[in-house]
Every structure is written in structure tokens, then in C-alpha cells.
PDB file as gemmi writes it, atoms N, CA and C in Angstrom:
CRYST1    1.000    1.000    1.000  90.00  90.00  90.00 P 1                      
ATOM      1  N   MET A   1      16.114  51.293  62.852  1.00  0.00           N  
ATOM      2  CA  MET A   1      17.140  51.060  63.848  1.00  0.00           C  
ATOM      3  C   MET A   1      16.651  50.132  64.950  1.00  0.00           C  
ATOM      4  N   SER A   2      15.468  49.614  64.868  1.00  0.00           N  
ATOM      5  CA  SER A   2      14.950  48.711  65.887  1.00  0.00           C  
ATOM      6  C   SER A   2      15.756  47.420  65.894  1.00  0.00           C  
ATOM      7  N   ASP A   3      16.328  47.075  67.039  1.00  0.00           N  
ATOM      8  CA  ASP A   3      17.133  45.882  67.189  1.00  0.00           C  
ATOM      9  C   ASP A   3      16.950  45.393  68.615  1.00  0.00           C  
ATOM     10  N   PRO A   4      16.411  44.183  68.801  1.00  0.00           N  
ATOM     11  CA  PRO A   4      16.151  43.708  70.153  1.00  0.00           C  
ATOM     12  C   PRO A   4      17.388  43.664  71.039  1.00  0.00           C  
ATOM     13  N   GLY A   5      18.608  43.665  70.471  1.00  0.00           N  
ATOM     14  CA  GLY A   5      19.814  43.625  71.267  1.00  0.00           C  
ATOM     15  C   GLY A   5      20.282  44.976  71.746  1.00  0.00           C  
ATOM     16  N   LEU A   6      19.662  46.070  71.289  1.00  0.00           N  
ATOM     17  CA  LEU A   6      20.115  47.401  71.674  1.00  0.00           C  
ATOM     18  C   LEU A   6      19.592  47.833  73.028  1.00  0.00           C  
ATOM     19  N   VAL A   7      18.551  47.190  73.507  1.00  0.00           N  
ATOM     20  CA  VAL A   7      18.014  47.508  74.823  1.00  0.00           C  
ATOM     21  C   VAL A   7      17.656  46.197  75.516  1.00  0.00           C  
ATOM     22  N   THR A   8      18.170  46.038  76.735  1.00  0.00           N  
ATOM     23  CA  THR A   8      17.913  44.850  77.531  1.00  0.00           C  
ATOM     24  C   THR A   8      17.536  45.304  78.940  1.00  0.00           C  
ATOM     25  N   ALA A   9      17.201  44.356  79.786  1.00  0.00           N  
ATOM     26  CA  ALA A   9      16.805  44.692  81.156  1.00  0.00           C  
ATOM     27  C   ALA A   9      17.349  43.656  82.123  1.00  0.00           C  
ATOM     28  N   THR A  10      17.646  44.121  83.322  1.00  0.00           N  
ATOM     29  CA  THR A  10      18.087  43.232  84.391  1.00  0.00           C  
ATOM     30  C   THR A  10      16.865  42.524  84.982  1.00  0.00           C  
ATOM     31  N   PRO A  11      17.080  41.434  85.716  1.00  0.00           N  
ATOM     32  CA  PRO A  11      15.949  40.782  86.384  1.00  0.00           C  
ATOM     33  C   PRO A  11      15.178  41.737  87.305  1.00  0.00           C  
ATOM     34  N   ALA A  12      15.879  42.628  88.006  1.00  0.00           N  
ATOM     35  CA  ALA A  12      15.204  43.587  88.891  1.00  0.00           C  
ATOM     36  C   ALA A  12      14.307  44.525  88.087  1.00  0.00           C  
ATOM     37  N   ALA A  13      14.763  44.956  86.922  1.00  0.00           N  
ATOM     38  CA  ALA A  13      13.950  45.834  86.075  1.00  0.00           C  
ATOM     39  C   ALA A  13      12.728  45.086  85.554  1.00  0.00           C  
ATOM     40  N   LEU A  14      12.912  43.827  85.181  1.00  0.00           N  
ATOM     41  CA  LEU A  14      11.771  43.034  84.715  1.00  0.00           C  
ATOM     42  C   LEU A  14      10.746  42.838  85.821  1.00  0.00           C  
ATOM     43  N   ASP A  15      11.201  42.618  87.052  1.00  0.00           N  
ATOM     44  CA  ASP A  15      10.279  42.469  88.188  1.00  0.00           C  
ATOM     45  C   ASP A  15       9.467  43.745  88.396  1.00  0.00           C  
ATOM     46  N   LEU A  16      10.139  44.914  88.383  1.00  0.00           N  
ATOM     47  CA  LEU A  16       9.427  46.176  88.569  1.00  0.00           C  
ATOM     48  C   LEU A  16       8.481  46.433  87.401  1.00  0.00           C  
ATOM     49  N   LEU A  17       8.921  46.142  86.201  1.00  0.00           N  
ATOM     50  CA  LEU A  17       8.063  46.319  85.030  1.00  0.00           C  
ATOM     51  C   LEU A  17       6.803  45.466  85.147  1.00  0.00           C  
ATOM     52  N   ARG A  18       6.942  44.229  85.540  1.00  0.00           N  
ATOM     53  CA  ARG A  18       5.771  43.339  85.669  1.00  0.00           C  
ATOM     54  C   ARG A  18       4.822  43.817  86.768  1.00  0.00           C  
ATOM     55  N   GLU A  19       5.378  44.368  87.842  1.00  0.00           N  
ATOM     56  CA  GLU A  19       4.555  44.943  88.914  1.00  0.00           C  
ATOM     57  C   GLU A  19       3.735  46.123  88.369  1.00  0.00           C  
ATOM     58  N   ILE A  20       4.369  46.974  87.603  1.00  0.00           N  
ATOM     59  CA  ILE A  20       3.696  48.143  87.034  1.00  0.00           C  
ATOM     60  C   ILE A  20       2.635  47.717  86.025  1.00  0.00           C  
ATOM     61  N   VAL A  21       2.959  46.748  85.164  1.00  0.00           N  
ATOM     62  CA  VAL A  21       1.994  46.266  84.157  1.00  0.00           C  
ATOM     63  C   VAL A  21       0.789  45.632  84.852  1.00  0.00           C  
ATOM     64  N   ALA A  22       1.008  44.903  85.936  1.00  0.00           N  
ATOM     65  CA  ALA A  22      -0.109  44.290  86.666  1.00  0.00           C  
ATOM     66  C   ALA A  22      -1.057  45.358  87.201  1.00  0.00           C  
ATOM     67  N   GLU A  23      -0.526  46.506  87.554  1.00  0.00           N  
ATOM     68  CA  GLU A  23      -1.341  47.589  88.096  1.00  0.00           C  
ATOM     69  C   GLU A  23      -1.939  48.487  87.022  1.00  0.00           C  
ATOM     70  N   HIS A  24      -1.191  48.752  85.954  1.00  0.00           N  
ATOM     71  CA  HIS A  24      -1.592  49.759  84.962  1.00  0.00           C  
ATOM     72  C   HIS A  24      -1.907  49.219  83.574  1.00  0.00           C  
ATOM     73  N   GLY A  25      -1.644  47.960  83.312  1.00  0.00           N  
ATOM     74  CA  GLY A  25      -1.825  47.428  81.963  1.00  0.00           C  
ATOM     75  C   GLY A  25      -0.595  47.699  81.114  1.00  0.00           C  
ATOM     76  N   PRO A  26      -0.726  47.544  79.797  1.00  0.00           N  
ATOM     77  CA  PRO A  26       0.430  47.679  78.901  1.00  0.00           C  
ATOM     78  C   PRO A  26       1.104  49.048  79.034  1.00  0.00           C  
ATOM     79  N   VAL A  27       2.447  49.010  79.001  1.00  0.00           N  
ATOM     80  CA  VAL A  27       3.232  50.240  79.138  1.00  0.00           C  
ATOM     81  C   VAL A  27       4.260  50.335  78.014  1.00  0.00           C  
ATOM     82  N   MET A  28       4.858  51.523  77.927  1.00  0.00           N  
ATOM     83  CA  MET A  28       5.953  51.762  76.990  1.00  0.00           C  
ATOM     84  C   MET A  28       6.998  52.601  77.711  1.00  0.00           C  
ATOM     85  N   PHE A  29       8.217  52.592  77.174  1.00  0.00           N  
ATOM     86  CA  PHE A  29       9.308  53.394  77.717  1.00  0.00           C  
ATOM     87  C   PHE A  29       9.730  54.444  76.707  1.00  0.00           C  
ATOM     88  N   HIS A  30      10.189  55.580  77.233  1.00  0.00           N  
ATOM     89  CA  HIS A  30      10.857  56.585  76.415  1.00  0.00           C  
ATOM     90  C   HIS A  30      12.058  57.064  77.219  1.00  0.00           C  
ATOM     91  N   GLN A  31      13.233  56.972  76.608  1.00  0.00           N  
ATOM     92  CA  GLN A  31      14.455  57.421  77.277  1.00  0.00           C  
ATOM     93  C   GLN A  31      14.458  58.937  77.321  1.00  0.00           C  
ATOM     94  N   SER A  32      14.431  59.489  78.514  1.00  0.00           N  
ATOM     95  CA  SER A  32      14.440  60.934  78.688  1.00  0.00           C  
ATOM     96  C   SER A  32      15.745  61.509  78.159  1.00  0.00           C  
ATOM     97  N   GLY A  33      15.651  62.689  77.582  1.00  0.00           N  
ATOM     98  CA  GLY A  33      16.831  63.339  77.021  1.00  0.00           C  
ATOM     99  C   GLY A  33      17.500  64.306  77.964  1.00  0.00           C  
ATOM    100  N   GLY A  34      17.129  64.319  79.210  1.00  0.00           N  
ATOM    101  CA  GLY A  34      17.746  65.241  80.149  1.00  0.00           C  
ATOM    102  C   GLY A  34      16.709  66.147  80.766  1.00  0.00           C  
ATOM    103  N   CYS A  35      17.088  67.351  81.084  1.00  0.00           N  
ATOM    104  CA  CYS A  35      16.213  68.358  81.680  1.00  0.00           C  
ATOM    105  C   CYS A  35      15.792  67.922  83.076  1.00  0.00           C  
ATOM    106  N   CYS A  36      14.510  67.987  83.350  1.00  0.00           N  
ATOM    107  CA  CYS A  36      13.990  67.805  84.710  1.00  0.00           C  
ATOM    108  C   CYS A  36      14.291  66.438  85.315  1.00  0.00           C  
ATOM    109  N   ASP A  37      14.164  65.384  84.529  1.00  0.00           N  
ATOM    110  CA  ASP A  37      14.338  64.045  85.073  1.00  0.00           C  
ATOM    111  C   ASP A  37      15.667  63.425  84.674  1.00  0.00           C  
ATOM    112  N   GLY A  38      16.639  64.245  84.300  1.00  0.00           N  
ATOM    113  CA  GLY A  38      17.932  63.716  83.913  1.00  0.00           C  
ATOM    114  C   GLY A  38      17.810  62.872  82.670  1.00  0.00           C  
ATOM    115  N   SER A  39      18.516  61.786  82.624  1.00  0.00           N  
ATOM    116  CA  SER A  39      18.453  60.886  81.473  1.00  0.00           C  
ATOM    117  C   SER A  39      17.930  59.546  81.959  1.00  0.00           C  
ATOM    118  N   SER A  40      16.657  59.522  82.285  1.00  0.00           N  
ATOM    119  CA  SER A  40      16.026  58.334  82.860  1.00  0.00           C  
ATOM    120  C   SER A  40      15.116  57.667  81.851  1.00  0.00           C  
ATOM    121  N   PRO A  41      14.997  56.336  81.944  1.00  0.00           N  
ATOM    122  CA  PRO A  41      13.973  55.676  81.144  1.00  0.00           C  
ATOM    123  C   PRO A  41      12.618  55.932  81.802  1.00  0.00           C  
ATOM    124  N   MET A  42      11.744  56.584  81.097  1.00  0.00           N  
ATOM    125  CA  MET A  42      10.428  56.937  81.628  1.00  0.00           C  
ATOM    126  C   MET A  42       9.421  55.877  81.188  1.00  0.00           C  
ATOM    127  N   CYS A  43       8.561  55.461  82.091  1.00  0.00           N  
ATOM    128  CA  CYS A  43       7.584  54.404  81.840  1.00  0.00           C  
ATOM    129  C   CYS A  43       6.182  55.004  81.881  1.00  0.00           C  
ATOM    130  N   TYR A  44       5.421  54.806  80.805  1.00  0.00           N  
ATOM    131  CA  TYR A  44       4.080  55.382  80.678  1.00  0.00           C  
ATOM    132  C   TYR A  44       3.084  54.310  80.244  1.00  0.00           C  
ATOM    133  N   PRO A  45       1.803  54.485  80.596  1.00  0.00           N  
ATOM    134  CA  PRO A  45       0.794  53.604  80.006  1.00  0.00           C  
ATOM    135  C   PRO A  45       0.807  53.798  78.485  1.00  0.00           C  
ATOM    136  N   VAL A  46       0.627  52.723  77.751  1.00  0.00           N  
ATOM    137  CA  VAL A  46       0.580  52.830  76.290  1.00  0.00           C  
ATOM    138  C   VAL A  46      -0.498  53.841  75.917  1.00  0.00           C  
ATOM    139  N   GLY A  47      -0.135  54.798  75.062  1.00  0.00           N  
ATOM    140  CA  GLY A  47      -1.062  55.822  74.610  1.00  0.00           C  
ATOM    141  C   GLY A  47      -1.010  57.110  75.401  1.00  0.00           C  
ATOM    142  N   ASP A  48      -0.326  57.119  76.556  1.00  0.00           N  
ATOM    143  CA  ASP A  48      -0.260  58.334  77.379  1.00  0.00           C  
ATOM    144  C   ASP A  48       0.915  59.242  77.023  1.00  0.00           C  
ATOM    145  N   PHE A  49       1.849  58.753  76.248  1.00  0.00           N  
ATOM    146  CA  PHE A  49       2.996  59.572  75.832  1.00  0.00           C  
ATOM    147  C   PHE A  49       2.928  59.733  74.324  1.00  0.00           C  
ATOM    148  N   LEU A  50       2.916  60.965  73.879  1.00  0.00           N  
ATOM    149  CA  LEU A  50       2.830  61.253  72.453  1.00  0.00           C  
ATOM    150  C   LEU A  50       4.218  61.161  71.836  1.00  0.00           C  
ATOM    151  N   LEU A  51       4.407  60.172  70.977  1.00  0.00           N  
ATOM    152  CA  LEU A  51       5.684  60.009  70.297  1.00  0.00           C  
ATOM    153  C   LEU A  51       5.805  61.036  69.187  1.00  0.00           C  
ATOM    154  N   GLY A  52       7.024  61.503  68.950  1.00  0.00           N  
ATOM    155  CA  GLY A  52       7.284  62.447  67.880  1.00  0.00           C  
ATOM    156  C   GLY A  52       7.769  61.732  66.624  1.00  0.00           C  
ATOM    157  N   ASP A  53       7.796  62.467  65.537  1.00  0.00           N  
ATOM    158  CA  ASP A  53       8.260  61.913  64.262  1.00  0.00           C  
ATOM    159  C   ASP A  53       9.722  61.476  64.330  1.00  0.00           C  
ATOM    160  N   LEU A  54      10.476  62.030  65.269  1.00  0.00           N  
ATOM    161  CA  LEU A  54      11.900  61.722  65.362  1.00  0.00           C  
ATOM    162  C   LEU A  54      12.231  60.735  66.477  1.00  0.00           C  
ATOM    163  N   ASP A  55      11.210  60.111  67.052  1.00  0.00           N  
ATOM    164  CA  ASP A  55      11.457  59.074  68.045  1.00  0.00           C  
ATOM    165  C   ASP A  55      11.703  57.745  67.332  1.00  0.00           C  
ATOM    166  N   VAL A  56      12.626  56.960  67.871  1.00  0.00           N  
ATOM    167  CA  VAL A  56      13.052  55.702  67.274  1.00  0.00           C  
ATOM    168  C   VAL A  56      12.775  54.576  68.258  1.00  0.00           C  
ATOM    169  N   ARG A  57      12.206  53.496  67.773  1.00  0.00           N  
ATOM    170  CA  ARG A  57      11.981  52.324  68.622  1.00  0.00           C  
ATOM    171  C   ARG A  57      13.240  51.460  68.586  1.00  0.00           C  
ATOM    172  N   LEU A  58      13.877  51.326  69.759  1.00  0.00           N  
ATOM    173  CA  LEU A  58      15.097  50.528  69.837  1.00  0.00           C  
ATOM    174  C   LEU A  58      14.804  49.050  69.988  1.00  0.00           C  
ATOM    175  N   GLY A  59      13.679  48.721  70.545  1.00  0.00           N  
ATOM    176  CA  GLY A  59      13.332  47.328  70.803  1.00  0.00           C  
ATOM    177  C   GLY A  59      12.245  47.254  71.842  1.00  0.00           C  
ATOM    178  N   ASP A  60      12.167  46.133  72.520  1.00  0.00           N  
ATOM    179  CA  ASP A  60      11.140  45.898  73.531  1.00  0.00           C  
ATOM    180  C   ASP A  60      11.777  45.315  74.778  1.00  0.00           C  
ATOM    181  N   ILE A  61      11.155  45.604  75.902  1.00  0.00           N  
ATOM    182  CA  ILE A  61      11.529  44.989  77.172  1.00  0.00           C  
ATOM    183  C   ILE A  61      10.310  44.231  77.657  1.00  0.00           C  
ATOM    184  N   ASP A  62      10.382  42.923  77.606  1.00  0.00           N  
ATOM    185  CA  ASP A  62       9.286  42.071  78.064  1.00  0.00           C  
ATOM    186  C   ASP A  62       7.950  42.508  77.458  1.00  0.00           C  
ATOM    187  N   GLY A  63       7.967  42.864  76.172  1.00  0.00           N  
ATOM    188  CA  GLY A  63       6.756  43.273  75.475  1.00  0.00           C  
ATOM    189  C   GLY A  63       6.472  44.761  75.498  1.00  0.00           C  
ATOM    190  N   ALA A  64       7.205  45.525  76.314  1.00  0.00           N  
ATOM    191  CA  ALA A  64       7.003  46.975  76.391  1.00  0.00           C  
ATOM    192  C   ALA A  64       7.939  47.657  75.393  1.00  0.00           C  
ATOM    193  N   PRO A  65       7.392  48.394  74.421  1.00  0.00           N  
ATOM    194  CA  PRO A  65       8.256  49.073  73.453  1.00  0.00           C  
ATOM    195  C   PRO A  65       9.121  50.134  74.130  1.00  0.00           C  
ATOM    196  N   PHE A  66      10.354  50.278  73.617  1.00  0.00           N  
ATOM    197  CA  PHE A  66      11.318  51.217  74.180  1.00  0.00           C  
ATOM    198  C   PHE A  66      11.753  52.183  73.088  1.00  0.00           C  
ATOM    199  N   TYR A  67      11.499  53.477  73.315  1.00  0.00           N  
ATOM    200  CA  TYR A  67      11.793  54.525  72.340  1.00  0.00           C  
ATOM    201  C   TYR A  67      12.859  55.472  72.864  1.00  0.00           C  
ATOM    202  N   ILE A  68      13.515  56.144  71.920  1.00  0.00           N  
ATOM    203  CA  ILE A  68      14.530  57.146  72.214  1.00  0.00           C  
ATOM    204  C   ILE A  68      14.493  58.155  71.075  1.00  0.00           C  
ATOM    205  N   SER A  69      14.902  59.378  71.331  1.00  0.00           N  
ATOM    206  CA  SER A  69      14.923  60.364  70.254  1.00  0.00           C  
ATOM    207  C   SER A  69      15.991  59.974  69.228  1.00  0.00           C  
ATOM    208  N   ALA A  70      15.786  60.366  67.984  1.00  0.00           N  
ATOM    209  CA  ALA A  70      16.738  60.035  66.918  1.00  0.00           C  
ATOM    210  C   ALA A  70      18.117  60.609  67.215  1.00  0.00           C  
ATOM    211  N   SER A  71      18.177  61.804  67.777  1.00  0.00           N  
ATOM    212  CA  SER A  71      19.482  62.406  68.074  1.00  0.00           C  
ATOM    213  C   SER A  71      20.225  61.606  69.149  1.00  0.00           C  
ATOM    214  N   GLN A  72      19.500  61.129  70.166  1.00  0.00           N  
ATOM    215  CA  GLN A  72      20.138  60.284  71.180  1.00  0.00           C  
ATOM    216  C   GLN A  72      20.531  58.938  70.585  1.00  0.00           C  
ATOM    217  N   ALA A  73      19.694  58.396  69.715  1.00  0.00           N  
ATOM    218  CA  ALA A  73      20.011  57.113  69.083  1.00  0.00           C  
ATOM    219  C   ALA A  73      21.322  57.219  68.300  1.00  0.00           C  
ATOM    220  N   ARG A  74      21.509  58.335  67.600  1.00  0.00           N  
ATOM    221  CA  ARG A  74      22.769  58.533  66.859  1.00  0.00           C  
ATOM    222  C   ARG A  74      23.946  58.664  67.826  1.00  0.00           C  
ATOM    223  N   ALA A  75      23.749  59.408  68.902  1.00  0.00           N  
ATOM    224  CA  ALA A  75      24.831  59.610  69.875  1.00  0.00           C  
ATOM    225  C   ALA A  75      25.211  58.306  70.580  1.00  0.00           C  
ATOM    226  N   TRP A  76      24.246  57.428  70.799  1.00  0.00           N  
ATOM    227  CA  TRP A  76      24.488  56.187  71.521  1.00  0.00           C  
ATOM    228  C   TRP A  76      24.625  54.991  70.588  1.00  0.00           C  
ATOM    229  N   GLU A  77      24.793  55.237  69.311  1.00  0.00           N  
ATOM    230  CA  GLU A  77      24.933  54.155  68.341  1.00  0.00           C  
ATOM    231  C   GLU A  77      26.081  53.242  68.749  1.00  0.00           C  
ATOM    232  N   GLY A  78      25.865  51.951  68.666  1.00  0.00           N  
ATOM    233  CA  GLY A  78      26.878  50.993  69.070  1.00  0.00           C  
ATOM    234  C   GLY A  78      26.918  50.748  70.565  1.00  0.00           C  
ATOM    235  N   THR A  79      25.900  51.233  71.276  1.00  0.00           N  
ATOM    236  CA  THR A  79      25.829  51.083  72.727  1.00  0.00           C  
ATOM    237  C   THR A  79      24.588  50.283  73.092  1.00  0.00           C  
ATOM    238  N   GLU A  80      24.772  49.287  73.935  1.00  0.00           N  
ATOM    239  CA  GLU A  80      23.630  48.538  74.468  1.00  0.00           C  
ATOM    240  C   GLU A  80      23.116  49.286  75.687  1.00  0.00           C  
ATOM    241  N   LEU A  81      21.835  49.577  75.722  1.00  0.00           N  
ATOM    242  CA  LEU A  81      21.212  50.192  76.889  1.00  0.00           C  
ATOM    243  C   LEU A  81      20.667  49.080  77.774  1.00  0.00           C  
ATOM    244  N   ILE A  82      21.046  49.105  79.028  1.00  0.00           N  
ATOM    245  CA  ILE A  82      20.626  48.081  79.984  1.00  0.00           C  
ATOM    246  C   ILE A  82      19.762  48.776  81.024  1.00  0.00           C  
ATOM    247  N   ILE A  83      18.487  48.427  81.054  1.00  0.00           N  
ATOM    248  CA  ILE A  83      17.572  49.038  82.014  1.00  0.00           C  
ATOM    249  C   ILE A  83      17.671  48.266  83.321  1.00  0.00           C  
ATOM    250  N   ASP A  84      17.946  49.012  84.378  1.00  0.00           N  
ATOM    251  CA  ASP A  84      18.144  48.431  85.699  1.00  0.00           C  
ATOM    252  C   ASP A  84      17.237  49.168  86.685  1.00  0.00           C  
ATOM    253  N   VAL A  85      17.294  48.786  87.939  1.00  0.00           N  
ATOM    254  CA  VAL A  85      16.513  49.419  89.003  1.00  0.00           C  
ATOM    255  C   VAL A  85      17.452  49.770  90.148  1.00  0.00           C  
ATOM    256  N   VAL A  86      17.254  50.969  90.693  1.00  0.00           N  
ATOM    257  CA  VAL A  86      18.024  51.428  91.858  1.00  0.00           C  
ATOM    258  C   VAL A  86      17.044  52.038  92.857  1.00  0.00           C  
ATOM    259  N   PRO A  87      17.450  52.173  94.116  1.00  0.00           N  
ATOM    260  CA  PRO A  87      16.580  52.846  95.084  1.00  0.00           C  
ATOM    261  C   PRO A  87      16.379  54.312  94.693  1.00  0.00           C  
ATOM    262  N   GLY A  88      15.209  54.829  94.981  1.00  0.00           N  
ATOM    263  CA  GLY A  88      14.932  56.235  94.726  1.00  0.00           C  
ATOM    264  C   GLY A  88      13.583  56.441  94.065  1.00  0.00           C  
ATOM    265  N   ARG A  89      13.320  57.686  93.713  1.00  0.00           N  
ATOM    266  CA  ARG A  89      12.045  58.048  93.088  1.00  0.00           C  
ATOM    267  C   ARG A  89      12.220  58.168  91.592  1.00  0.00           C  
ATOM    268  N   GLY A  90      11.229  57.685  90.859  1.00  0.00           N  
ATOM    269  CA  GLY A  90      11.244  57.786  89.411  1.00  0.00           C  
ATOM    270  C   GLY A  90      10.915  59.193  88.952  1.00  0.00           C  
ATOM    271  N   GLY A  91      10.929  59.389  87.642  1.00  0.00           N  
ATOM    272  CA  GLY A  91      10.588  60.682  87.066  1.00  0.00           C  
ATOM    273  C   GLY A  91       9.175  61.089  87.449  1.00  0.00           C  
ATOM    274  N   MET A  92       8.923  62.371  87.456  1.00  0.00           N  
ATOM    275  CA  MET A  92       7.652  62.908  87.940  1.00  0.00           C  
ATOM    276  C   MET A  92       6.437  62.241  87.298  1.00  0.00           C  
ATOM    277  N   PHE A  93       6.496  61.963  86.005  1.00  0.00           N  
ATOM    278  CA  PHE A  93       5.341  61.400  85.307  1.00  0.00           C  
ATOM    279  C   PHE A  93       5.507  59.921  84.980  1.00  0.00           C  
ATOM    280  N   SER A  94       6.608  59.330  85.395  1.00  0.00           N  
ATOM    281  CA  SER A  94       6.881  57.929  85.108  1.00  0.00           C  
ATOM    282  C   SER A  94       6.171  57.034  86.125  1.00  0.00           C  
ATOM    283  N   LEU A  95       5.710  55.878  85.681  1.00  0.00           N  
ATOM    284  CA  LEU A  95       4.951  54.971  86.547  1.00  0.00           C  
ATOM    285  C   LEU A  95       5.783  54.340  87.662  1.00  0.00           C  
ATOM    286  N   ASP A  96       7.106  54.482  87.598  1.00  0.00           N  
ATOM    287  CA  ASP A  96       7.919  53.968  88.704  1.00  0.00           C  
ATOM    288  C   ASP A  96       8.000  54.963  89.858  1.00  0.00           C  
ATOM    289  N   ASN A  97       7.501  56.165  89.690  1.00  0.00           N  
ATOM    290  CA  ASN A  97       7.525  57.187  90.738  1.00  0.00           C  
ATOM    291  C   ASN A  97       6.683  56.740  91.933  1.00  0.00           C  
ATOM    292  N   GLY A  98       7.204  56.985  93.139  1.00  0.00           N  
ATOM    293  CA  GLY A  98       6.469  56.666  94.367  1.00  0.00           C  
ATOM    294  C   GLY A  98       6.629  55.241  94.840  1.00  0.00           C  
ATOM    295  N   ARG A  99       7.448  54.450  94.179  1.00  0.00           N  
ATOM    296  CA  ARG A  99       7.645  53.049  94.567  1.00  0.00           C  
ATOM    297  C   ARG A  99       8.949  52.841  95.333  1.00  0.00           C  
ATOM    298  N   GLU A 100       9.690  53.916  95.534  1.00  0.00           N  
ATOM    299  CA  GLU A 100      10.993  53.880  96.213  1.00  0.00           C  
ATOM    300  C   GLU A 100      12.011  53.021  95.459  1.00  0.00           C  
ATOM    301  N   ARG A 101      11.707  52.723  94.209  1.00  0.00           N  
ATOM    302  CA  ARG A 101      12.627  52.090  93.265  1.00  0.00           C  
ATOM    303  C   ARG A 101      12.389  52.800  91.945  1.00  0.00           C  
ATOM    304  N   ARG A 102      13.445  52.976  91.179  1.00  0.00           N  
ATOM    305  CA  ARG A 102      13.271  53.646  89.899  1.00  0.00           C  
ATOM    306  C   ARG A 102      14.120  52.969  88.838  1.00  0.00           C  
ATOM    307  N   PHE A 103      13.681  53.126  87.601  1.00  0.00           N  
ATOM    308  CA  PHE A 103      14.448  52.603  86.480  1.00  0.00           C  
ATOM    309  C   PHE A 103      15.670  53.480  86.250  1.00  0.00           C  
ATOM    310  N   LEU A 104      16.748  52.870  85.808  1.00  0.00           N  
ATOM    311  CA  LEU A 104      17.997  53.564  85.511  1.00  0.00           C  
ATOM    312  C   LEU A 104      18.593  52.934  84.257  1.00  0.00           C  
ATOM    313  N   THR A 105      19.130  53.752  83.380  1.00  0.00           N  
ATOM    314  CA  THR A 105      19.772  53.233  82.174  1.00  0.00           C  
ATOM    315  C   THR A 105      21.271  53.117  82.410  1.00  0.00           C  
ATOM    316  N   ARG A 106      21.773  51.933  82.199  1.00  0.00           N  
ATOM    317  CA  ARG A 106      23.218  51.690  82.192  1.00  0.00           C  
ATOM    318  C   ARG A 106      23.588  51.426  80.741  1.00  0.00           C  
ATOM    319  N   SER A 107      24.856  51.439  80.427  1.00  0.00           N  
ATOM    320  CA  SER A 107      25.238  51.212  79.029  1.00  0.00           C  
ATOM    321  C   SER A 107      26.490  50.361  78.938  1.00  0.00           C  
ATOM    322  N   ARG A 108      26.604  49.720  77.772  1.00  0.00           N  
ATOM    323  CA  ARG A 108      27.781  48.910  77.456  1.00  0.00           C  
ATOM    324  C   ARG A 108      28.043  49.096  75.970  1.00  0.00           C  
ATOM    325  N   VAL A 109      29.280  49.413  75.630  1.00  0.00           N  
ATOM    326  CA  VAL A 109      29.633  49.580  74.219  1.00  0.00           C  
ATOM    327  C   VAL A 109      29.617  48.209  73.559  1.00  0.00           C  
ATOM    328  N   CYS A 110      28.935  48.119  72.418  1.00  0.00           N  
ATOM    329  CA  CYS A 110      28.825  46.866  71.674  1.00  0.00           C  
ATOM    330  C   CYS A 110      29.939  46.791  70.643  1.00  0.00           C  
ATOM    331  N   ALA A 111      30.427  45.605  70.430  1.00  0.00           N  
ATOM    332  CA  ALA A 111      31.428  45.402  69.378  1.00  0.00           C  
ATOM    333  C   ALA A 111      30.728  45.366  68.033  1.00  0.00           C  
ATOM    334  N   VAL A 112      31.221  46.153  67.100  1.00  0.00           N  
ATOM    335  CA  VAL A 112      30.660  46.186  65.755  1.00  0.00           C  
ATOM    336  C   VAL A 112      31.780  45.854  64.789  1.00  0.00           C  
ATOM    337  N   SER A 113      31.552  44.848  63.956  1.00  0.00           N  
ATOM    338  CA  SER A 113      32.533  44.452  62.959  1.00  0.00           C  
ATOM    339  C   SER A 113      32.699  45.568  61.931  1.00  0.00           C  
ATOM    340  N   PRO A 114      33.934  45.909  61.535  1.00  0.00           N  
ATOM    341  CA  PRO A 114      34.136  47.012  60.597  1.00  0.00           C  
ATOM    342  C   PRO A 114      33.520  46.768  59.233  1.00  0.00           C  
ATOM    343  N   ASP A 115      33.218  45.510  58.876  1.00  0.00           N  
ATOM    344  CA  ASP A 115      32.627  45.239  57.557  1.00  0.00           C  
ATOM    345  C   ASP A 115      31.099  45.250  57.600  1.00  0.00           C  
ATOM    346  N   GLN A 116      30.505  45.506  58.769  1.00  0.00           N  
ATOM    347  CA  GLN A 116      29.051  45.576  58.883  1.00  0.00           C  
ATOM    348  C   GLN A 116      28.625  47.002  59.149  1.00  0.00           C  
ATOM    349  N   PRO A 117      27.538  47.440  58.528  1.00  0.00           N  
ATOM    350  CA  PRO A 117      27.043  48.788  58.807  1.00  0.00           C  
ATOM    351  C   PRO A 117      26.617  48.927  60.253  1.00  0.00           C  
ATOM    352  N   SER A 118      26.822  50.088  60.797  1.00  0.00           N  
ATOM    353  CA  SER A 118      26.437  50.378  62.156  1.00  0.00           C  
ATOM    354  C   SER A 118      24.930  50.209  62.316  1.00  0.00           C  
ATOM    355  N   GLY A 119      24.498  49.677  63.478  1.00  0.00           N  
ATOM    356  CA  GLY A 119      23.072  49.493  63.740  1.00  0.00           C  
ATOM    357  C   GLY A 119      22.508  48.221  63.144  1.00  0.00           C  
ATOM    358  N   SER A 120      23.361  47.340  62.645  1.00  0.00           N  
ATOM    359  CA  SER A 120      22.873  46.125  61.993  1.00  0.00           C  
ATOM    360  C   SER A 120      22.596  44.998  62.964  1.00  0.00           C  
ATOM    361  N   GLY A 121      22.895  45.230  64.255  1.00  0.00           N  
ATOM    362  CA  GLY A 121      22.626  44.197  65.249  1.00  0.00           C  
ATOM    363  C   GLY A 121      23.756  43.223  65.391  1.00  0.00           C  
ATOM    364  N   ALA A 122      24.943  43.577  64.921  1.00  0.00           N  
ATOM    365  CA  ALA A 122      26.103  42.673  64.989  1.00  0.00           C  
ATOM    366  C   ALA A 122      26.551  42.472  66.406  1.00  0.00           C  
TER     367      ALA A 122                                                      
END                                                                             
């Protein structure tokens, strides 16, 4: 299901991501499924977050891989995830925490042609 068009980022998100990478080195994202940090894109140093067998890579943001659980991927099928930045604190363990700016996922329904299988990047 990896498709570079399924996850994108705003210029503000790219700026914050580059700031974090300059400080921490390569990072990855995992879309939180709720609970303590709501449904936030969480940013971790590569290797610090243990991916599960049911995590799906949706694409990359400026070289940072972006993962989501398979159940969320099915629920959000046909939706473009747009990573943005808003004022506030990031998730407790996310690298955007303490910067007074945090990542936020916005969404846009993608048009899918009825003759193409879902998730084909149409």
C-alpha cells in the first residue's frame, strides 16, 4: 500500500521536520491510533519505535518514512494524509514535543477511478 501520494506535508511541516532532523538525525513517523496522544503523527528517531507486523508504510516525507497501522490504513483508504504544523505541544514521546509547535494530520478524500483498484495511487 506504499504510495508517495497518500501522505504529503505542508511547507511548515517540512521546516519543523528539517529542524528536528538537524538535531536528532534521521527520523520516522507513525500515525498514532488514538489513546493518550489522540490521532497525531508521532516523530521518532529511526530505530526508536518498534514497528509491528501490521504497520504499513504509506510513503515518505522528505526522506522520513511514514507508517500507520493496517486497520487505520483500511479505514482511511482513498484519503490523502497531509502533515501540517499547529501551535501546541507534541505527543509525549514525539520529537516535536517541547517546541511549542506540533505535527497535525489533516486529510483530503482522493478521487479514485471506479475501474482502478483502491490504493493504486490513482
